[in-house]
C-alpha positions as a Markdown table, in Angstrom:
| # | Residue | x | y | z |
|---|---|---|---|---|
| 1 | Met | -5.8 | 29.8 | 20.3 |
| 2 | Ile | -3.5 | 30.5 | 17.3 |
| 3 | Gly | 0.3 | 30.9 | 17.5 |
| 4 | Gly | 0.0 | 31.2 | 21.3 |
| 5 | His | -2.5 | 34.1 | 21.4 |
| 6 | Leu | -5.9 | 34.2 | 22.6 |
| 7 | Asp | -7.0 | 36.9 | 20.0 |
| 8 | Asp | -9.7 | 36.1 | 17.3 |
| 9 | Val | -8.4 | 34.8 | 13.9 |
| 10 | Val | -8.4 | 38.2 | 12.2 |
| 11 | Glu | -6.1 | 39.8 | 14.8 |
| 12 | Thr | -3.7 | 37.2 | 15.0 |
| 13 | Arg | -3.1 | 36.7 | 11.3 |
| 14 | Pro | -0.3 | 39.4 | 11.0 |
| 15 | Arg | 1.2 | 37.8 | 14.1 |
| 16 | Arg | 1.9 | 34.5 | 12.4 |
| 17 | Ser | 4.3 | 35.9 | 9.9 |
| 18 | Glu | 6.1 | 37.8 | 12.7 |
| 19 | Glu | 6.3 | 34.7 | 15.0 |
| 20 | Phe | 7.5 | 32.4 | 12.3 |
| 21 | Thr | 10.2 | 35.0 | 11.2 |
| 22 | Asp | 11.2 | 35.3 | 14.9 |
| 23 | Ala | 11.3 | 31.6 | 15.2 |
| 24 | Leu | 13.5 | 31.0 | 12.4 |
| 25 | Glu | 16.0 | 33.5 | 13.8 |
| 26 | Arg | 16.0 | 32.1 | 17.1 |
| 27 | Gly | 16.4 | 28.4 | 16.2 |
| 28 | Pro | 14.8 | 25.1 | 15.2 |
| 29 | Glu | 13.4 | 24.4 | 18.8 |
| 30 | Leu | 11.3 | 27.6 | 18.4 |
| 31 | Val | 10.3 | 26.6 | 14.9 |
| 32 | Leu | 9.0 | 23.3 | 16.1 |
| 33 | Arg | 6.9 | 25.0 | 19.0 |
| 34 | Arg | 5.6 | 27.5 | 16.6 |
| 35 | Leu | 4.6 | 25.0 | 14.0 |
| 36 | Ala | 3.2 | 22.7 | 16.5 |
| 37 | Gly | 1.2 | 25.5 | 18.0 |
| 38 | Leu | -0.1 | 26.5 | 14.7 |
| 39 | Ala | -1.3 | 22.9 | 13.8 |
| 40 | Arg | -3.2 | 22.8 | 17.1 |
| 41 | Gly | -4.7 | 26.3 | 16.4 |
| 42 | Leu | -6.0 | 25.1 | 13.0 |
| 43 | Val | -8.0 | 22.4 | 14.6 |
| 44 | Glu | -9.5 | 24.8 | 17.3 |
| 45 | Ala | -10.3 | 27.5 | 14.8 |
| 46 | Asp | -12.4 | 25.3 | 12.6 |
| 47 | His | -12.2 | 27.7 | 9.6 |
| 48 | Ala | -12.8 | 27.1 | 6.1 |
| 49 | Gly | -10.2 | 24.9 | 4.0 |
| 50 | Ala | -8.8 | 27.9 | 2.2 |
| 51 | Glu | -8.0 | 29.6 | 5.4 |
| 52 | His | -6.1 | 26.4 | 6.8 |
| 53 | Gln | -4.1 | 26.1 | 3.6 |
| 54 | Ala | -3.2 | 29.6 | 3.4 |
| 55 | Val | -1.8 | 29.6 | 6.9 |
| 56 | Gly | -0.1 | 26.2 | 6.5 |
| 57 | Leu | 1.6 | 27.1 | 3.1 |
| 58 | Asp | 2.8 | 30.5 | 4.7 |
| 59 | Ala | 4.4 | 28.4 | 7.4 |
| 60 | Leu | 5.9 | 26.0 | 4.9 |
| 61 | Arg | 7.3 | 28.6 | 2.8 |
| 62 | Lys | 9.2 | 30.2 | 5.5 |
| 63 | Val | 10.7 | 27.0 | 6.8 |
| 64 | His | 12.1 | 26.0 | 3.4 |
| 65 | Pro | 11.3 | 28.4 | 0.4 |
| 66 | Val | 11.0 | 26.4 | -2.9 |
| 67 | Gly | 10.8 | 29.0 | -5.5 |
| 68 | Asp | 7.4 | 29.4 | -7.1 |
| 69 | Ala | 4.7 | 29.5 | -4.5 |
| 70 | Pro | 2.8 | 26.2 | -4.5 |
| 71 | Glu | -0.9 | 26.1 | -5.1 |
| 72 | Thr | -1.7 | 23.1 | -2.9 |
| 73 | Val | 0.1 | 20.8 | -0.5 |
| 74 | Gly | 0.4 | 17.1 | -1.3 |
| 75 | Thr | 0.8 | 14.1 | 1.1 |
| 76 | His | 3.7 | 14.1 | 3.8 |
| 77 | Gly | 6.4 | 11.6 | 3.4 |
| 78 | Leu | 6.1 | 8.2 | 5.0 |
| 79 | Ser | 8.4 | 8.9 | 7.7 |
| 80 | Gly | 6.5 | 11.9 | 8.7 |
| 81 | His | 9.6 | 14.2 | 8.2 |
| 82 | Ala | 9.1 | 15.4 | 4.5 |
| 83 | Phe | 6.4 | 17.4 | 2.7 |
| 84 | Ser | 5.8 | 17.4 | -0.9 |
| 85 | Phe | 4.3 | 20.2 | -2.9 |
| 86 | Thr | 2.1 | 19.9 | -6.0 |
| 87 | Gly | 1.2 | 22.6 | -8.4 |
| 88 | Pro | 3.9 | 24.9 | -9.8 |
| 89 | Ala | 6.4 | 23.5 | -7.3 |
| 90 | Ala | 5.6 | 19.9 | -8.2 |
| 91 | Gly | 8.3 | 17.5 | -7.2 |
| 92 | Ala | 9.7 | 20.0 | -4.7 |
| 93 | Thr | 10.1 | 18.5 | -1.2 |
| 94 | Val | 10.4 | 20.3 | 2.2 |
| 95 | Gly | 12.8 | 18.5 | 4.1 |
| 96 | Thr | 15.3 | 19.3 | 7.1 |
| 97 | Ser | 17.8 | 17.5 | 9.1 |
| 98 | Val | 16.1 | 19.0 | 12.1 |
| 99 | Arg | 13.8 | 16.0 | 13.2 |
| 100 | Gly | 11.7 | 18.3 | 15.4 |
| 101 | Ile | 10.7 | 20.5 | 12.4 |
| 102 | Gly | 9.8 | 17.6 | 10.4 |
| 103 | Gln | 7.5 | 16.4 | 13.3 |
| 104 | Ala | 5.8 | 19.7 | 13.2 |
| 105 | Leu | 5.4 | 19.6 | 9.4 |
| 106 | Arg | 3.9 | 16.1 | 9.9 |
| 107 | Cys | 1.3 | 17.6 | 12.2 |
| 108 | Ile | 0.3 | 20.4 | 9.8 |
| 109 | Gly | 0.4 | 18.1 | 6.8 |
| 110 | Ser | -2.2 | 15.7 | 8.3 |
| 111 | Leu | -4.4 | 18.7 | 9.1 |
| 112 | Leu | -4.2 | 20.2 | 5.6 |
| 113 | Arg | -4.7 | 16.7 | 3.8 |
| 114 | Tyr | -8.0 | 16.3 | 5.9 |
| 115 | Thr | -9.2 | 19.9 | 5.1 |
| 116 | Arg | -9.0 | 19.1 | 1.6 |
| 117 | Lys | -10.6 | 15.8 | 1.9 |
| 118 | Arg | -13.5 | 17.1 | 4.0 |
| 119 | Arg | -14.1 | 20.3 | 2.0 |
| 120 | Gly | -12.9 | 22.7 | 4.5 |
| 121 | Lys | -14.2 | 21.0 | 7.7 |
| 122 | Leu | -11.7 | 19.7 | 10.4 |
| 123 | Ser | -12.8 | 17.1 | 12.8 |
| 124 | Leu | -11.3 | 16.8 | 16.3 |
| 125 | Ser | -10.5 | 13.3 | 15.3 |
| 126 | Asp | -7.7 | 14.9 | 13.0 |
| 127 | Ala | -6.1 | 16.5 | 16.1 |
| 128 | Tyr | -3.5 | 14.7 | 18.0 |
| 129 | Gln | -0.8 | 15.5 | 20.6 |
| 130 | Glu | 2.8 | 14.4 | 20.6 |
| 131 | Arg | 4.2 | 13.4 | 24.1 |
| 132 | Glu | 6.5 | 10.9 | 25.9 |
| 133 | Val | 6.0 | 8.4 | 28.5 |
| 134 | Gln | 9.1 | 7.5 | 30.8 |
| 135 | Leu | 9.8 | 3.9 | 31.3 |
| 136 | Ala | 12.7 | 2.6 | 33.4 |
| 137 | Thr | 14.5 | 1.6 | 30.1 |
| 138 | Gly | 14.0 | 5.1 | 28.6 |
| 139 | Lys | 11.6 | 7.5 | 27.0 |
| 140 | Val | 9.0 | 6.4 | 24.5 |
| 141 | His | 7.6 | 9.0 | 22.1 |
| 142 | Leu | 4.1 | 8.6 | 20.9 |
| 143 | Leu | 1.1 | 10.3 | 19.1 |
| 144 | Glu | -2.2 | 10.3 | 20.8 |
| 145 | Gly | -5.7 | 11.4 | 19.8 |
| 146 | Gly | -9.4 | 10.8 | 20.3 |
| 147 | Ala | -11.3 | 9.5 | 23.4 |
| 148 | Gly | -12.9 | 6.2 | 24.3 |
| 149 | Arg | -11.7 | 2.7 | 24.3 |
| 150 | Thr | -8.0 | 2.5 | 23.7 |
| 151 | Ile | -6.5 | 1.2 | 20.5 |
| 152 | Val | -2.6 | 1.1 | 20.3 |
| 153 | Phe | -0.9 | 0.8 | 17.0 |
| 154 | Leu | 2.5 | -0.7 | 16.6 |
| 155 | His | 4.4 | 0.4 | 13.4 |
| 156 | His | 6.3 | -1.2 | 10.4 |
| 157 | Ser | 10.1 | -1.9 | 10.7 |
| 158 | Trp | 10.8 | 1.3 | 8.8 |
| 159 | Gly | 9.3 | 3.3 | 11.6 |
| 160 | Ser | 6.2 | 5.3 | 12.4 |
| 161 | Pro | 4.6 | 7.2 | 9.3 |
| 162 | Gly | 3.0 | 9.6 | 11.7 |
| 163 | Trp | -0.8 | 10.2 | 12.3 |
| 164 | Leu | -2.5 | 8.6 | 9.3 |
| 165 | Pro | -6.1 | 8.5 | 8.0 |
| 166 | Val | -6.7 | 5.1 | 9.5 |
| 167 | His | -5.7 | 6.6 | 12.9 |
| 168 | Ala | -8.0 | 9.8 | 12.5 |
| 169 | Ser | -10.9 | 7.7 | 11.4 |
| 170 | Leu | -10.8 | 5.5 | 14.4 |
| 171 | Ala | -10.0 | 8.6 | 16.7 |
| 172 | Ala | -13.5 | 9.8 | 16.0 |
| 173 | Ser | -14.8 | 7.3 | 18.5 |
| 174 | His | -11.8 | 5.8 | 20.3 |
| 175 | Arg | -8.5 | 6.8 | 22.0 |
| 176 | Val | -5.7 | 5.9 | 19.5 |
| 177 | Val | -2.2 | 5.9 | 20.6 |
| 178 | Val | 0.6 | 5.5 | 18.1 |
| 179 | Pro | 4.1 | 5.0 | 19.8 |
| 180 | Asp | 7.5 | 4.8 | 18.4 |
| 181 | Leu | 8.7 | 1.5 | 19.4 |
| 182 | Pro | 11.8 | 1.5 | 21.6 |
| 183 | Gly | 14.7 | 2.2 | 19.4 |
| 184 | Trp | 12.8 | 3.8 | 16.5 |
| 185 | Gly | 11.8 | 7.4 | 15.7 |
| 186 | Gly | 11.9 | 9.6 | 18.8 |
| 187 | Ser | 11.9 | 6.7 | 21.4 |
| 188 | Glu | 15.2 | 5.8 | 23.1 |
| 189 | Arg | 17.1 | 2.7 | 22.2 |
| 190 | Pro | 17.4 | -0.2 | 24.6 |
| 191 | Ala | 20.8 | -1.4 | 24.0 |
| 192 | Trp | 20.0 | -5.0 | 25.5 |
| 193 | Ala | 16.9 | -5.5 | 23.2 |
| 194 | Arg | 18.0 | -8.3 | 20.7 |
| 195 | Glu | 14.7 | -9.9 | 19.5 |
| 196 | Pro | 11.1 | -8.9 | 18.9 |
| 197 | Arg | 10.1 | -10.4 | 22.2 |
| 198 | Asp | 12.2 | -8.0 | 24.0 |
| 199 | Leu | 10.2 | -5.2 | 22.4 |
| 200 | Ala | 7.0 | -7.0 | 23.3 |
| 201 | Ile | 8.0 | -6.8 | 27.0 |
| 202 | Leu | 8.6 | -3.2 | 26.6 |
| 203 | Gly | 5.2 | -2.9 | 24.7 |
| 204 | Gly | 3.4 | -4.2 | 27.8 |
| 205 | Arg | 5.2 | -1.5 | 29.8 |
| 206 | Ile | 4.1 | 1.1 | 27.5 |
| 207 | Leu | 0.5 | -0.2 | 28.0 |
| 208 | Glu | 0.8 | 0.1 | 31.6 |
| 209 | Ala | 2.3 | 3.7 | 31.4 |
| 210 | Leu | -0.7 | 4.8 | 29.4 |
| 211 | Asp | -3.1 | 3.3 | 31.8 |
| 212 | Ala | -4.3 | 1.2 | 29.0 |
| 213 | Glu | -3.6 | -2.3 | 30.3 |
| 214 | Ser | -7.0 | -3.3 | 28.7 |
| 215 | Ala | -6.7 | -2.2 | 25.1 |
| 216 | Thr | -7.0 | -3.2 | 21.5 |
| 217 | Leu | -3.5 | -3.9 | 20.0 |
| 218 | Val | -3.0 | -3.4 | 16.3 |
| 219 | Gly | 0.3 | -4.4 | 14.9 |
| 220 | Thr | 1.3 | -3.7 | 11.2 |
| 221 | Gly | 4.0 | -5.7 | 9.6 |
| 222 | Phe | 7.0 | -6.0 | 11.9 |
| 223 | Gly | 4.8 | -4.2 | 14.5 |
| 224 | Gly | 2.3 | -7.4 | 14.1 |
| 225 | Phe | 5.2 | -9.5 | 15.0 |
| 226 | Val | 5.7 | -7.6 | 18.2 |
| 227 | Ala | 2.0 | -7.4 | 18.9 |
| 228 | Ala | 1.7 | -11.2 | 18.5 |
| 229 | Glu | 4.6 | -11.8 | 20.9 |
| 230 | Leu | 2.9 | -9.4 | 23.5 |
| 231 | Ala | -0.5 | -11.2 | 23.1 |
| 232 | Thr | 1.4 | -14.4 | 24.4 |
| 233 | Met | 2.3 | -12.5 | 27.6 |
| 234 | Arg | -0.9 | -10.8 | 28.7 |
| 235 | Pro | -4.6 | -10.6 | 28.1 |
| 236 | Leu | -5.8 | -8.0 | 25.6 |
| 237 | Asp | -9.2 | -6.8 | 24.7 |
| 238 | Ala | -8.5 | -7.5 | 21.1 |
| 239 | Leu | -5.7 | -8.1 | 18.7 |
| 240 | Val | -5.4 | -6.9 | 15.2 |
| 241 | Leu | -2.5 | -8.3 | 12.9 |
| 242 | Ile | -2.1 | -6.5 | 9.6 |
| 243 | Gly | 0.3 | -8.1 | 7.3 |
| 244 | Ala | 2.1 | -9.3 | 10.4 |
| 245 | Ala | 5.5 | -10.9 | 10.3 |
| 246 | Gly | 6.5 | -13.5 | 12.9 |
| 247 | Ile | 5.6 | -16.8 | 11.4 |
| 248 | Gln | 7.6 | -18.3 | 8.7 |
| 249 | Pro | 5.7 | -19.1 | 5.5 |
| 250 | Ala | 6.0 | -22.6 | 4.1 |
| 251 | Gly | 5.5 | -21.8 | 0.4 |
| 252 | Gly | 7.4 | -18.5 | 0.2 |
| 253 | Glu | 9.3 | -15.9 | 2.2 |
| 254 | Ile | 9.3 | -12.7 | 3.9 |
| 255 | Leu | 10.8 | -10.0 | 1.8 |
| 256 | Asp | 14.5 | -9.4 | 3.3 |
| 257 | Gln | 14.9 | -5.7 | 3.5 |
| 258 | Met | 18.6 | -6.2 | 4.1 |
| 259 | Leu | 19.0 | -7.5 | 0.6 |
| 260 | Val | 17.4 | -4.5 | -1.3 |
| 261 | Ser | 17.5 | -0.8 | -1.3 |
| 262 | His | 15.4 | 1.3 | 1.0 |
| 263 | Arg | 13.3 | 2.6 | -1.8 |
| 264 | Ala | 12.7 | -0.9 | -3.2 |
| 265 | Tyr | 11.6 | -2.2 | 0.0 |
| 266 | Ile | 9.2 | 0.5 | 0.8 |
| 267 | Glu | 7.7 | 0.5 | -2.9 |
| 268 | Ala | 7.2 | -3.3 | -2.4 |
| 269 | Gly | 4.9 | -2.4 | 0.3 |
| 270 | Phe | 2.4 | -0.7 | -2.0 |
| 271 | Arg | 0.1 | -2.3 | -4.5 |
| 272 | Asp | 1.9 | -0.6 | -7.4 |
| 273 | Arg | 4.4 | 2.2 | -8.1 |
| 274 | Asp | 1.8 | 4.8 | -8.6 |
| 275 | Ala | 0.5 | 4.2 | -5.1 |
| 276 | Tyr | 4.1 | 4.5 | -3.8 |
| 277 | Val | 4.8 | 7.8 | -5.7 |
| 278 | Ala | 1.6 | 9.2 | -4.4 |
| 279 | Trp | 2.8 | 8.9 | -0.9 |
| 280 | Val | 6.6 | 9.2 | -1.0 |
| 281 | Gly | 7.2 | 11.0 | -4.3 |
| 282 | Glu | 9.7 | 10.2 | -7.0 |
| 283 | Glu | 12.7 | 10.5 | -4.7 |
| 284 | Pro | 12.5 | 10.4 | -0.8 |
| 285 | Ala | 14.1 | 13.4 | 0.9 |
| 286 | Asp | 17.5 | 12.9 | 2.3 |
| 287 | Asp | 16.2 | 13.0 | 6.0 |
| 288 | Val | 13.6 | 10.3 | 5.1 |
| 289 | Arg | 16.4 | 8.2 | 3.9 |
| 290 | Gln | 18.4 | 8.9 | 7.0 |
| 291 | Leu | 15.4 | 7.7 | 9.2 |
| 292 | Trp | 15.0 | 4.8 | 7.0 |
| 293 | Asp | 18.7 | 3.9 | 7.8 |
| 294 | Phe | 18.1 | 4.2 | 11.6 |
| 295 | Ser | 15.1 | 2.1 | 11.5 |
| 296 | Arg | 17.0 | -0.6 | 9.3 |
| 297 | Glu | 19.8 | -0.7 | 11.9 |
| 298 | Met | 17.4 | -1.4 | 14.6 |
| 299 | Thr | 15.6 | -4.0 | 12.6 |
| 300 | Ala | 18.8 | -5.8 | 12.1 |
| 301 | Arg | 19.6 | -5.8 | 15.7 |
| 302 | Val | 16.4 | -7.5 | 16.8 |
| 303 | Cys | 15.2 | -9.8 | 13.8 |
| 304 | Trp | 18.3 | -10.8 | 11.6 |
| 305 | Lys | 18.6 | -14.3 | 12.5 |
| 306 | Pro | 16.1 | -15.8 | 12.0 |
| 307 | Tyr | 14.8 | -13.0 | 9.8 |
| 308 | Met | 11.2 | -11.7 | 10.8 |
| 309 | Phe | 9.9 | -14.9 | 12.4 |
| 310 | Asn | 10.3 | -16.8 | 15.6 |
| 311 | Arg | 10.0 | -20.6 | 15.7 |
| 312 | Arg | 8.8 | -20.5 | 19.3 |
| 313 | Leu | 5.8 | -18.1 | 18.5 |
| 314 | Val | 3.4 | -20.7 | 17.1 |
| 315 | Pro | 3.3 | -23.0 | 20.0 |
| 316 | Leu | 2.7 | -19.9 | 22.4 |
| 317 | Leu | -0.1 | -18.7 | 20.3 |
| 318 | Gly | -2.1 | -21.6 | 21.0 |
| 319 | Asp | -2.9 | -20.4 | 24.5 |
| 320 | Val | -3.9 | -16.9 | 23.4 |
| 321 | Ala | -7.6 | -16.5 | 24.0 |
| 322 | Thr | -7.8 | -12.9 | 22.7 |
| 323 | Pro | -10.2 | -12.4 | 19.8 |
| 324 | Thr | -8.0 | -11.6 | 16.8 |
| 325 | Leu | -8.5 | -10.2 | 13.4 |
| 326 | Ala | -5.9 | -10.8 | 10.8 |
| 327 | Ile | -6.1 | -8.2 | 7.9 |
| 328 | Trp | -4.1 | -8.9 | 4.8 |
| 329 | Gly | -3.8 | -7.1 | 1.4 |
| 330 | Gly | -4.4 | -9.7 | -1.4 |
| 331 | Glu | -1.4 | -8.4 | -3.2 |
| 332 | Asp | 1.1 | -8.3 | -0.2 |
| 333 | Arg | 4.6 | -8.7 | -1.6 |
| 334 | Val | 6.5 | -8.3 | 1.8 |
| 335 | Val | 4.6 | -10.8 | 4.0 |
| 336 | Pro | 2.8 | -13.4 | 2.0 |
| 337 | Pro | -0.8 | -13.8 | 2.4 |
| 338 | Glu | -0.3 | -17.4 | 3.4 |
| 339 | Cys | 0.9 | -16.1 | 6.8 |
| 340 | Ala | -2.6 | -14.9 | 7.5 |
| 341 | Thr | -3.9 | -18.5 | 7.3 |
| 342 | Leu | -0.9 | -19.7 | 9.5 |
| 343 | Tyr | -1.9 | -17.2 | 12.0 |
| 344 | Ala | -5.5 | -18.3 | 12.0 |
| 345 | Ala | -4.5 | -21.9 | 12.5 |
| 346 | Ala | -2.2 | -21.0 | 15.3 |
| 347 | Leu | -4.7 | -18.6 | 17.3 |
| 348 | Pro | -7.7 | -20.3 | 18.8 |
| 349 | Asn | -10.0 | -17.3 | 18.1 |
| 350 | Cys | -8.9 | -15.7 | 14.9 |
| 351 | Arg | -10.5 | -14.7 | 11.6 |
| 352 | Val | -9.0 | -13.4 | 8.4 |
| 353 | Glu | -10.1 | -10.5 | 6.1 |
| 354 | Thr | -8.3 | -10.2 | 3.0 |
| 355 | Ile | -8.6 | -7.1 | 0.9 |
| 356 | Glu | -8.2 | -7.8 | -2.6 |
| 357 | Gly | -6.0 | -5.6 | -4.8 |
| 358 | Ala | -4.2 | -4.1 | -1.7 |
| 359 | Gly | -0.5 | -4.5 | -0.8 |
| 360 | His | 1.4 | -4.9 | 2.3 |
| 361 | Leu | 0.5 | -1.4 | 3.5 |
| 362 | Val | -3.1 | -2.0 | 3.3 |
| 363 | Glu | -3.9 | 0.3 | 6.3 |
| 364 | Ile | -2.5 | 3.2 | 4.1 |
| 365 | Glu | -4.1 | 2.2 | 0.7 |
| 366 | Glu | -7.6 | 1.0 | 2.1 |
| 367 | Ala | -7.7 | 3.3 | 5.3 |
| 368 | Glu | -11.4 | 3.7 | 5.6 |
| 369 | Arg | -12.0 | -0.1 | 5.1 |
| 370 | Val | -9.4 | -1.1 | 7.5 |
| 371 | Ala | -10.7 | 1.4 | 10.0 |
| 372 | Gly | -14.1 | 0.1 | 9.7 |
| 373 | Leu | -13.0 | -3.5 | 10.2 |
| 374 | Ile | -10.8 | -2.7 | 13.2 |
| 375 | Gly | -13.8 | -0.6 | 14.8 |
| 376 | Ala | -16.3 | -3.5 | 14.2 |
| 377 | His | -13.8 | -6.0 | 15.9 |
| 378 | Val | -13.4 | -3.6 | 18.8 |
| 379 | Arg | -17.1 | -3.4 | 19.2 |
| 380 | Thr | -17.6 | -7.2 | 19.2 |
| 381 | Cys | -15.0 | -7.6 | 21.9 |
| 382 | Gly | -15.1 | -7.0 | 25.8 |
| 383 | Lys | -14.8 | -3.7 | 27.7 |
| 384 | Gly | -11.8 | -1.6 | 26.9 |
| 385 | Gly | -9.7 | 0.8 | 28.5 |
């Protein structure tokens, strides 16, 4: 099914252009629906990579012309709401203040990136859906893909970067769910939430809404802080903490994002500047900066004093029997690797895997290796939801 039609690919190809033209004239909501439909269609069609790229590029040109037609498409922005071109239009960025369009572009971007990587073949693990679950405290936006035992990812303080290679890799054999934490991204903000433990309470409600009360919980950075708090409240199949905040380091400190620029903070998450530029570009798009602003505001609400740790957490972790894997980048400049050792000391059943040469965003820089570690950890643990 391409563009909402059941025709074969050849017959629907002219209609794509007509549909996007019509969508642009009728408003952003239609653009969102058309682009999301196109992304789903790309997976179902299972064509050669060139076909996927041609369709995706045609859609992107219509959303935001950039002059010379680009030859290839680069990685999407970390927020999932920007799309960078390479080739003749190198450095140009497709961005829009309409968040829905950015979400659709994020979907197409993930598909195109995997098409190139896998030489024209798309796997169903690359496909995901966007949906919402309703809690008493508001709606929660999430991405979901794959089938099997449930793995739920909790994102960094700067928000969800969308459907990443590590998610797609695990979705080949697991159900992977990536929610926007309440107050971030497309999830409604709970005005009463004032600390990570409040978000952990809501995290438990999210698991219940997903029928995944038995699940593996993966937390990255700030999301690891929330995941650790949640683990003290309820049993889990397994816990994975990736560069997790939450414990105060003795010999250093967690980088305070309130004292540096957005760009400096995100760049510090990568092993080096080249890795940062490869994912974000030389300059983040305006809508990306805006989303970082929103995320920083929510971060300040829930973990300003003390910043990114809870003195009550360590004593509570002592009763957590959940099998835990702590994954750290050896060059983490945001949350010192010392914190991995502290988590291992606090949790009765925790082991540490350090990936040398990787930064705080190790799940981005070393996606396949991290996915392998998570998958192996899940297999060694009990039954999953």
